N, C-alpha and C positions, 0 to 999 in steps of 0.2 A: 670110506666108500667109492669104488669105481663104477663113475656114470659114464653107458655107455648110449650117443644120441646118434640118431639115425639123421640123414641131411633132408633130403628131400621132403616137403610137405612138414620136416619138426625143425631144424634149425632156418632153413626158407621156399621161399613160394615158387618152384620150377616151372610153375605152369605153360609162359610164353614160350620158353626156350623148348621145352621136352614137346608140345603138340605141336609145335611150327617143325620140330628135326623130327618129329615123326608122319606129318602129313608130306614133305620133302622127300622123306623114303620111299611111302606108299607111291609120290609122285613119279619118283624113279623106276618103279618097277611098271610105274604103266596100271598101277590097283588105283580104284578110287577112293581119294583120300576120304576121312569124312569131317566135318566141323569140330573145330577147338575143344567146345565144350561138350560133345560127347566122348573124349580121349580122356577126360579127368579119372577117369577108372586105370588110364595106365600109369597115372604116374605112383608106381613105390612096388608093385610089382618087376622081378626081372625082365631085362627088356626081350630077350630074345623068346621067352614066351608067351607076350604079351603081342608080340609083332605076327608070330603061330595063329595066333587065334585072331586077330585081326585079316591075314591074310584067308581065310578059310582051309577048310580041308582039304584042296583041291591046288594051294600054292602053298601052304604051309612049311615046304619044303624049300622055301626062299627067305625062310626067316635071317638064316643067316646074311644074304644076300641081305638084306632091309637092316638089318642090325649095321652093315658097313657104310649101308648109304647114307642112316643116321649120327651116325660119326663123323661122317663125312662135312657135316653142318657141325654137330652141336661142339666137335673139338674146336671151330676157330670161332665161332659166334653162339649159339644155341646156351653155351653152360653159364655167357654172362648176361644172356637173359633171364634174370630170375634178382630174385628182393629179399633182403632178409626181413623175416617175422620182427614185427614193431615189438618192444623189450624186451626183443633175444638177448642181445646185447649184455643189456644191463641183468639181465638170468641168471645168462654165463661169468657174467664178474661177479654176480652175489653169491656162486655155488663154490668159485675159485676162492672166495674170501672165504666162506669157511670151511675150508679143507676137504672140499670132495675133489677128486680125481677126472678127470674129464676128456673123453676118447670121445671119435667120432667113428660107427660102424654102419656104412652104408653099401649097400648091393650094387651102386655106380662102382665104376673102376676107380681102381685110388688115383691113378693117373689125372684123371676127372675131377674127384674129388678135394686132393689135393689144391690144385688152383681154384675151386671153387672156397674155403677157407682161407687161402690166400686172400683172396680178390674180397672179401667183404672185413679184411684185419681182423681175423679172431683167431689165426696159427697159434696165439701166445695163449689163448686157453685153453688148449688141447695139448695132452701129452702124445697123442699120436691119431693120424685120418688112418682106418683102414678099409679096403672095398676088397670088390675081386676084382680080379685080372681078364686084359684083356679075352683073352683066351676061353670067357664064361668062369676058373674058378673061384669058388666061394660067393657066387650068385647068390647063391641060398644062405638064408640069414645064421640058421642054427649053426653050417658050416662056418662061418665067419667068424661068430660068436665063440663059437669052440677054437679055434685058431687063435682066438685074440686069450683068451685064458689059458691054454697053454703056453704061448710065447711070452705070457706076462707073467707068468707061474699064479695067476690068479683063482679066488676060492670062489666058487657061484653065489654063496649067499655073502660077500661081501661084494656084491657087482648087481646095479640095474639096468636093465636097458630101456629106455626111453624111444617113442618111438608112434607114429602115428598110423601106422596100417598092420593086419594080424601077422605080416610075414614076423614083424618086429614082436611083437609078443609072444607068439610060435616058436620063434626060434630060440629068445630065451627060456621060455618053458622048458624048452628040450634039453637044454642045459644045465638048468634046473637054477637058474637067474631070476629075479625078479620082475616080468613088463609092467612098465608105467604108459600106458596111451595118452597121445593130446590129443585136443578136439577144434585144434587149428589146423588142419591138415587134410587127408583128402580121403582119411577114414572114418567111417560114422561110431558112434559111442558101442551100437550095437555090434557092429563088427569086431571092435576091440573086445569088447565084453563078454561076446562067444567066444574069444580068441583063449582068453584067460586073462586080462592084463588085470592086476592088482589094481589099479584105481587109474581113473582116468582124468584127466587135469584140463580147464579149461582156458586157462594163460599161461606164459612164459614167467608169469612174477609168483607165479603160486607153485614150481619145482623145490624149491628150496624146502617150504614147509613140507611138502609133501615127502620128500630125502631123507627132512632130520626125523620125521616120523618113520621111515621104513626104518633107516639108521637104527634106529634108539629100540625099536624091537628086535633086532638082527641080533643085537646088541644083549638085548633080553636072555634070547632064548642062548644068545652061546655062554651065558654064565647059569644058566639053568643045568645046561647040561655039562660044564665043568665043577 
């Protein structure tokens, strides 16, 4: 089975880097910047949409400008203001040892996501790191998952998407992929459950048991069909 991992709020906690860069971008546009704690909801959704909401109806047209300002700081400093979740590397090691194929699927631009994975020394666990393009292509998680399925020739029934926000689960469901929610990130159980998560887990080391259960169910269904 192939396991697709979201990055922000799933593999690592980017709170400091993302919120500081959002504040930097808003200040650069002369717009009031909310306190960092009031920006927690911004971690996960595509940033252009987030900036449009933060700027309000009268300045939403400046979202691209805000995003460019954000990347000005994020690309040099912000991406490293980040920390790996406890037990995450041990969980990835266990999943690889059990034979699962892991990939990263994030709405963050690939150029940044790859640097973050390299920074944490996690590249050895992932077959690929896929994100959006800087022009906004594939910021929607459904589009990204569809791209990965097509490129790698994956059957949706053999894929599991693991993430902390509704966008991960909705994107998975739109592609016929099983969605698993994680509760150590920025989404709540209520958000993930409402989006259609197959199951929610509370700690990284629980992922292997969930993956085994879902794999066994998928295998049993294939046997019945055949």
